C-alpha positions as CSV (number, residue, x, y, z in Angstrom):
1,M,-36.2,158.8,383.2
2,A,-35.6,155.4,381.6
3,I,-38.2,152.5,382.3
4,T,-36.6,149.4,382.7
5,G,-38.0,145.8,383.1
6,E,-37.4,142.4,382.2
7,A,-39.4,139.6,380.2
8,A,-38.1,136.1,379.4
9,G,-35.1,136.7,381.2
10,T,-34.3,139.7,378.7
11,R,-33.6,143.1,380.3
12,Y,-35.1,146.0,378.5
13,V,-35.4,149.7,378.4
14,A,-38.8,151.4,377.2
15,A,-39.6,154.8,376.2
16,P,-43.1,156.2,376.1
17,P,-45.0,158.0,373.2
18,A,-44.9,161.6,372.5
19,A,-48.7,161.6,372.5
20,S,-51.2,159.0,373.0
21,G,-49.8,156.4,370.6
22,R,-50.4,152.6,371.6
23,R,-48.2,150.9,368.9
24,L,-45.2,149.0,369.9
25,V,-41.6,149.5,368.4
26,V,-39.0,146.9,369.3
27,V,-35.3,147.8,368.9
28,W,-32.2,145.8,369.3
29,H,-28.8,147.2,369.8
30,L,-25.7,146.2,368.0
31,R,-22.9,144.1,369.8
32,G,-20.5,146.9,369.3
33,T,-21.4,150.6,369.4
34,P,-24.3,151.3,370.7
35,G,-24.1,147.9,372.6
36,T,-26.6,148.2,375.4
37,P,-30.3,149.1,375.6
38,E,-29.6,152.6,377.1
39,D,-27.1,153.3,374.6
40,M,-29.3,152.2,371.7
41,A,-32.1,154.4,373.0
42,A,-30.1,157.3,373.2
43,A,-28.5,156.9,369.6
44,V,-31.7,155.9,368.2
45,P,-34.6,157.6,370.1
46,L,-37.2,157.5,367.5
47,T,-39.0,160.4,369.3
48,G,-40.8,161.2,366.1
49,V,-42.6,157.9,366.1
50,D,-45.8,158.1,368.3
51,A,-45.5,154.6,369.8
52,W,-43.8,152.9,372.9
53,R,-40.3,151.9,372.0
54,L,-38.8,148.9,373.7
55,Y,-35.0,148.3,373.5
56,P,-34.2,144.5,374.5
57,A,-30.8,143.5,375.8
58,L,-29.1,141.1,373.4
59,P,-27.6,138.0,375.3
60,P,-23.7,137.6,375.5
61,W,-21.8,136.1,372.7
62,D,-20.1,133.7,374.8
63,H,-17.3,131.4,373.8
64,H,-19.1,128.0,372.3
65,P,-17.2,124.8,372.8
66,D,-18.2,124.0,369.4
67,G,-17.0,127.2,367.7
68,H,-17.6,130.7,366.5
69,V,-20.8,130.1,364.7
70,H,-22.5,128.1,367.5
71,G,-21.8,131.0,369.8
72,Y,-23.2,133.6,367.4
73,A,-26.3,131.3,366.8
74,S,-27.0,130.8,370.5
75,M,-27.0,134.7,371.1
76,V,-29.2,135.3,368.0
77,E,-31.6,132.4,368.5
78,T,-31.9,133.5,372.2
79,A,-32.9,137.0,371.3
80,V,-35.3,136.0,368.7
81,D,-37.1,133.4,371.0
82,A,-37.7,136.3,373.7
83,L,-39.7,138.6,371.3
84,P,-43.1,137.1,372.0
85,A,-42.6,137.5,375.6
86,L,-41.4,141.0,375.3
87,V,-44.3,141.9,373.2
88,R,-46.7,140.4,375.8
89,A,-45.0,142.3,378.5
90,A,-45.2,145.4,376.9
91,R,-49.1,145.0,376.3
92,E,-49.5,144.1,379.7
93,R,-47.3,147.0,381.6
94,F,-47.7,149.6,379.0
95,G,-51.2,149.0,377.3
96,C,-49.8,148.9,373.9
97,D,-52.2,147.7,371.5
98,D,-52.5,144.1,369.9
99,G,-51.9,145.0,366.4
100,P,-48.8,144.4,364.4
101,V,-45.5,145.7,365.7
102,D,-42.5,147.3,364.1
103,L,-38.8,145.8,364.4
104,V,-35.7,147.6,364.1
105,G,-32.1,146.6,364.7
106,G,-28.7,147.1,363.9
107,S,-25.8,144.8,362.9
108,A,-26.7,141.5,365.1
109,G,-29.8,143.2,366.2
110,G,-30.6,143.7,362.8
111,H,-30.2,140.0,362.1
112,V,-32.6,139.2,365.3
113,A,-35.3,141.4,363.6
114,L,-34.8,140.0,360.1
115,L,-35.2,136.4,361.6
116,A,-38.0,137.2,364.1
117,T,-39.9,138.4,361.0
118,T,-39.3,135.4,358.7
119,R,-40.2,133.1,361.6
120,D,-43.7,135.0,362.1
121,L,-43.3,134.9,365.9
122,V,-45.7,137.9,366.1
123,P,-47.6,140.0,363.6
124,V,-45.0,142.6,362.1
125,R,-46.1,145.8,360.4
126,R,-42.8,147.4,359.1
127,L,-38.9,146.4,359.4
128,A,-36.0,148.6,359.4
129,V,-32.5,147.3,359.9
130,V,-29.0,149.1,359.9
131,N,-26.0,147.4,358.7
132,P,-27.6,144.2,359.5
133,A,-26.0,140.9,359.6
134,V,-27.9,138.4,357.0
135,T,-26.0,135.2,357.2
136,A,-23.7,133.8,359.6
137,Q,-21.0,133.1,356.9
138,A,-21.0,136.8,356.3
139,V,-20.3,137.0,360.2
140,V,-17.5,134.7,360.2
141,E,-15.9,136.4,357.1
142,A,-16.1,139.8,358.7
143,S,-14.5,138.4,361.8
144,I,-11.7,136.9,360.0
145,D,-11.3,140.4,358.0
146,A,-11.3,142.3,361.3
147,G,-8.4,140.0,362.8
148,A,-10.8,138.8,365.5
149,L,-10.9,135.1,364.1
150,D,-7.8,133.3,362.4
151,A,-10.0,130.8,360.6
152,H,-13.1,128.8,360.7
153,P,-13.5,125.3,359.1
154,W,-17.0,124.8,357.8
155,T,-17.8,121.5,359.2
156,D,-21.1,119.7,358.8
157,A,-21.8,120.8,362.3
158,N,-21.0,124.5,361.7
159,V,-23.0,124.4,358.4
160,A,-26.0,123.1,360.3
161,A,-25.6,125.8,362.8
162,A,-25.5,128.5,360.3
163,E,-28.4,127.3,358.1
164,P,-31.2,128.7,360.5
165,L,-29.8,132.0,360.4
166,D,-29.6,132.4,356.6
167,V,-32.3,135.2,356.2
168,L,-31.2,135.4,352.3
169,A,-32.7,132.0,351.7
170,R,-35.8,133.1,353.4
171,A,-36.0,136.5,351.8
172,A,-39.5,135.6,350.1
173,E,-40.9,135.4,353.6
174,L,-40.2,139.0,354.3
175,D,-43.4,140.2,352.8
176,L,-43.8,143.5,354.4
177,P,-42.2,146.8,353.9
178,L,-38.5,146.6,354.8
179,L,-35.6,149.3,355.0
180,L,-32.0,148.5,355.0
181,L,-29.8,151.3,355.8
182,R,-26.1,150.6,354.9
183,G,-23.1,152.6,355.8
184,E,-20.8,153.8,353.4
185,H,-18.0,152.2,355.3
186,E,-20.0,148.9,356.0
187,Y,-18.1,145.7,356.5
188,P,-17.1,144.3,352.8
189,A,-18.3,140.8,353.7
190,F,-21.8,142.3,354.5
191,R,-22.5,144.3,351.4
192,P,-23.1,141.5,348.9
193,V,-25.6,139.6,351.2
194,Q,-27.4,143.0,352.1
195,E,-27.8,143.8,348.4
196,A,-28.9,140.3,347.5
197,L,-31.6,140.5,350.2
198,C,-33.1,143.7,349.1
199,A,-33.1,142.5,345.7
200,A,-34.9,139.3,346.7
201,A,-37.4,140.6,349.2
202,P,-40.9,141.6,347.7
203,D,-40.9,145.1,349.2
204,A,-37.6,146.3,350.4
205,R,-35.7,149.6,350.1
206,L,-31.9,149.9,350.4
207,V,-30.5,153.3,351.5
208,D,-26.8,154.0,351.6
209,V,-25.9,156.4,354.4
210,P,-22.6,158.5,353.3
211,G,-20.2,158.7,356.0
212,L,-21.6,156.0,358.3
213,P,-19.5,153.0,359.3
214,H,-20.5,149.7,360.7
215,M,-20.9,150.7,364.0
216,L,-23.5,153.7,364.8
217,V,-20.9,156.2,365.9
218,P,-20.5,160.0,365.0
219,T,-18.0,160.7,362.2
220,P,-15.3,163.4,363.3
221,D,-15.9,166.8,361.3
222,G,-18.6,165.5,359.1
223,P,-22.4,165.0,359.2
224,D,-24.2,163.5,362.0
225,V,-24.6,160.1,360.6
226,V,-26.2,158.6,363.7
227,A,-28.8,161.4,363.6
228,T,-29.3,160.6,360.0
229,V,-30.1,156.8,360.9
230,D,-32.7,158.0,363.5
231,A,-34.2,160.2,361.0
232,E,-34.5,157.5,358.2
233,V,-35.8,155.0,360.4
234,T,-38.4,157.4,362.0
235,A,-39.7,158.6,358.8
236,W,-40.0,154.9,357.8
237,L,-42.1,154.0,360.7
238,A,-44.0,157.1,361.1
């Protein structure tokens, strides 16, 4: 039975360790599939990691009067800001230790995990991201490619809103083991910045997952790509 709670206005689902582990892993879902804490916990359960796994909900990406980037930035920044309160809640409620945590995320959730690490909000031991967003510019380009956005003018205000989300510009600050899993069918707009990030980060490993699309969904008549993601992240954290 899932354990649910809330911290800093953020709903979460928690899963206990298989044994007696007191370490904490925070796992953010995607905006697509899996798009809820419950679905992410089912898709990437990380049962092989002897630690508490906390799956927070991403805030909604609402329409913003100043445009697409501002709405995305608001969602990501709100999720990042909630991390210290989530960690405190896990320690108080579940008895997690006060050592460094592990962070995991997919797509926008991966962007949250990367930014939270660069900002040193809590000590981080290891980081694993799946098809992560790395810059707001790539998110806009992918949205245009998918037909979800007609165009996006890069006004001074939009550039200013995007700048704090540029993980590539802060790659040197990711001075810890970083695993980036990239699907074979990842968004074309995301691929170059993901490669550049792994080339620039001090201790990064890029793993391409055959058959995996951007979303964590099973492929028909093929290998269980979602199980592959879970196994790769489990091995990285365990």
